[in-house]
C-alpha positions as CSV (number, residue, x, y, z in Angstrom):
1,M,-0.1,0.3,0.0
2,K,2.9,2.5,0.6
3,R,4.7,1.4,-2.6
4,S,1.3,2.7,-4.5
5,R,0.6,5.9,-2.5
6,I,4.9,7.2,-3.7
7,L,3.9,6.0,-7.4
8,Y,0.6,8.3,-7.0
9,S,2.4,10.8,-5.8
10,L,5.5,11.2,-8.0
11,P,3.6,12.2,-11.1
12,A,1.8,15.2,-9.0
13,A,5.5,15.8,-7.6
14,C,6.4,16.3,-11.8
15,L,3.5,18.5,-12.3
16,L,4.5,20.8,-9.6
17,V,7.9,21.2,-10.6
18,V,7.0,21.3,-14.5
19,L,4.2,24.0,-13.3
20,A,6.8,25.9,-11.5
21,A,9.0,26.1,-13.9
22,Q,6.0,27.5,-16.4
23,A,5.7,30.0,-13.9
24,D,8.9,31.0,-13.5
25,D,10.0,30.8,-17.1
26,A,6.4,33.2,-18.0
27,A,7.8,35.6,-15.3
28,L,11.2,36.0,-16.9
29,L,9.6,36.6,-20.4
30,E,7.3,39.4,-18.8
31,E,10.5,41.0,-17.2
32,T,12.4,40.8,-20.5
33,R,9.2,42.1,-22.5
34,T,9.4,45.3,-20.1
35,V,13.0,46.0,-20.3
36,A,12.4,45.6,-24.1
37,A,9.5,47.3,-24.3
38,A,11.4,50.8,-23.0
39,M,14.2,51.8,-25.3
40,P,12.4,52.2,-28.5
41,P,9.9,54.8,-27.2
42,K,12.8,56.5,-25.8
43,L,14.7,56.6,-28.7
44,M,12.1,57.2,-31.3
45,A,11.4,60.5,-28.8
46,V,15.3,61.4,-28.3
47,L,15.3,61.1,-32.5
48,S,12.0,63.2,-33.2
49,E,13.9,66.3,-30.8
50,E,17.1,66.2,-32.4
51,I,15.4,66.4,-35.7
52,A,13.4,69.2,-35.1
53,K,16.3,70.8,-33.6
54,G,18.8,70.2,-36.3
55,G,17.4,67.8,-39.0
56,V,17.6,64.7,-40.2
57,E,21.4,65.0,-40.4
58,S,22.2,65.9,-36.8
59,A,20.0,63.4,-35.7
60,I,22.3,60.3,-37.5
61,A,24.9,60.8,-34.0
62,V,21.7,59.8,-31.8
63,C,21.7,56.2,-33.6
64,R,25.3,56.3,-33.7
65,D,25.8,57.4,-30.5
66,K,22.8,57.7,-28.2
67,A,21.0,54.5,-29.1
68,P,24.2,52.3,-28.0
69,Q,24.7,54.8,-25.0
70,M,21.0,54.1,-23.9
71,A,21.6,50.3,-24.5
72,S,24.2,50.7,-21.8
73,E,22.7,52.2,-19.5
74,A,19.6,49.9,-19.4
75,S,22.3,47.2,-19.4
76,A,23.6,48.3,-16.3
77,K,20.2,49.2,-14.9
78,T,18.9,45.9,-15.5
79,G,21.7,43.4,-15.7
80,W,20.7,42.1,-18.9
81,N,22.9,42.8,-21.9
82,I,21.1,45.1,-24.6
83,R,21.7,45.8,-28.0
84,R,20.7,46.0,-31.5
85,V,21.2,43.9,-34.4
86,S,20.3,44.0,-38.1
87,L,21.0,41.6,-40.7
88,K,21.5,44.8,-43.0
89,N,23.0,46.5,-40.6
90,R,24.9,49.9,-40.3
91,N,26.9,49.9,-36.9
92,P,29.4,47.5,-37.3
93,K,28.7,46.6,-33.8
94,A,25.1,45.6,-34.4
95,V,26.1,42.6,-36.4
96,P,24.1,39.9,-35.4
97,D,25.6,36.4,-33.7
98,A,24.2,33.3,-35.2
99,W,21.5,32.9,-32.6
100,E,20.4,36.5,-33.4
101,A,20.7,35.9,-37.4
102,A,18.5,32.6,-37.2
103,M,16.0,35.0,-35.2
104,L,15.9,37.9,-37.8
105,A,16.2,35.8,-40.8
106,E,12.6,33.9,-39.2
107,F,11.3,37.9,-38.3
108,D,11.7,38.5,-42.0
109,A,9.8,35.1,-43.2
110,L,7.2,35.1,-40.9
111,A,6.7,39.4,-42.0
112,A,7.0,38.5,-45.3
113,A,4.3,35.7,-45.3
114,G,1.8,38.7,-43.2
115,T,3.0,38.5,-39.9
116,S,3.2,42.1,-38.4
117,P,6.5,42.9,-37.4
118,A,5.2,44.4,-34.2
119,T,4.5,41.2,-32.8
120,L,7.6,39.4,-33.5
121,E,9.4,38.2,-30.5
122,R,11.6,34.9,-29.8
123,A,12.8,33.7,-26.2
124,A,14.8,31.0,-25.7
125,I,17.2,29.1,-23.0
126,V,20.1,28.2,-24.6
127,E,23.3,27.0,-23.3
128,E,26.5,28.7,-24.4
129,D,30.3,28.4,-22.8
130,G,28.4,25.4,-20.9
131,N,26.0,28.0,-18.9
132,R,22.8,28.7,-19.4
133,I,21.7,32.1,-21.4
134,Y,18.5,33.6,-21.3
135,R,17.4,35.5,-24.6
136,Y,15.4,37.4,-25.8
137,M,14.4,39.1,-29.4
138,K,11.7,41.7,-30.4
139,A,11.8,42.7,-34.1
140,L,11.9,46.5,-34.8
141,P,9.5,47.5,-37.4
142,T,10.9,49.9,-39.9
143,Q,9.0,53.6,-38.8
144,A,8.3,56.8,-41.1
145,M,10.9,58.6,-39.4
146,C,13.5,55.9,-40.0
147,L,12.7,55.9,-43.9
148,N,14.7,59.4,-43.2
149,C,18.0,57.0,-43.1
150,H,17.1,54.0,-43.6
151,G,15.0,54.2,-47.0
152,V,14.8,53.7,-50.4
153,D,18.4,55.6,-52.0
154,A,16.5,57.3,-54.0
155,D,14.6,59.1,-51.4
156,I,17.4,60.0,-49.1
157,P,18.2,63.5,-49.2
158,P,22.2,63.7,-50.8
159,T,23.5,65.6,-47.7
160,V,22.2,63.0,-45.5
161,R,23.6,59.9,-47.6
162,A,27.1,61.8,-47.9
163,K,27.0,62.0,-44.0
164,I,26.1,58.4,-43.6
165,Q,28.6,57.0,-46.0
166,S,31.2,59.3,-44.3
167,L,30.2,57.9,-40.9
168,Y,29.6,54.1,-42.6
169,P,31.1,53.3,-45.3
170,D,30.2,49.7,-45.5
171,D,26.4,50.7,-44.5
172,K,24.1,48.1,-45.6
173,A,21.2,49.4,-43.6
174,T,18.9,51.3,-46.3
175,G,15.9,50.3,-48.5
176,Y,13.3,49.5,-46.2
177,T,9.6,50.5,-46.4
178,V,7.3,51.3,-43.5
179,G,6.8,48.0,-41.4
180,Q,9.5,46.1,-42.8
181,V,11.8,44.6,-40.4
182,R,14.2,46.7,-39.4
183,G,16.2,44.9,-37.0
184,A,15.7,43.6,-33.3
185,I,16.1,44.6,-29.8
186,T,18.1,41.3,-28.7
187,I,18.5,40.8,-24.7
188,K,20.3,38.2,-22.6
189,R,22.2,37.2,-19.5
190,P,23.3,33.9,-17.8
191,L,20.9,32.0,-15.8
192,P,21.6,30.5,-12.2
C-alpha cells in the first residue's frame, strides 16, 4: 500500500515542478518584455527632438552615439545585456551572432508571410560555453521617421546619404519601407 502511494504522488510532484518552471519562465519573459519595450519609445523621442532641432543629418548621431549609450545604461540598470542588431547593419557593432541571425531570418520570413512585425518576438534558454543563457529578441519594425536614413536610396536626401557614407562606409541599412523588420532588440543574461 505504501508503495502505491509513492507511485501516485510522484507524477503530482513532477507536475508541480513543471508548473513552477513554467511560472518562472513566464515571469522571466514578462520581465524581459518590459525591458525590451522601454528603449524604442525613448529612442524615437530623442530622434524626433533632434530632427526638430537640427534636421535629419544631426539625428544620425543619435542612432550612432545615443542609442548604444541608452542600451548600455539599460544594461547596467537591469543586469541584462541589451543591444540592437540587424541583418542589414549600419553600425559594425550591430552584427548579429548566429542565434540572432537565425531569429532575424525567421522574423523576415514571418513578416513576408503576413505576420505583423510588431508582434514578432522569441525567447529561449540556450547553452553558451557551458552556461545557461536566457535570450530574447523583439523585432523593430521600420517607422516612417526611419526612412529618412534607412529608406530607398533615391528617397534619402543627398546630404544625409553623404553623412551616412562618411560615418559608415560599409553601410547596408537602406532600402526599407514602413513596417519591414529593420532589426531587433536583443537581450540576454546568464541564468543560475
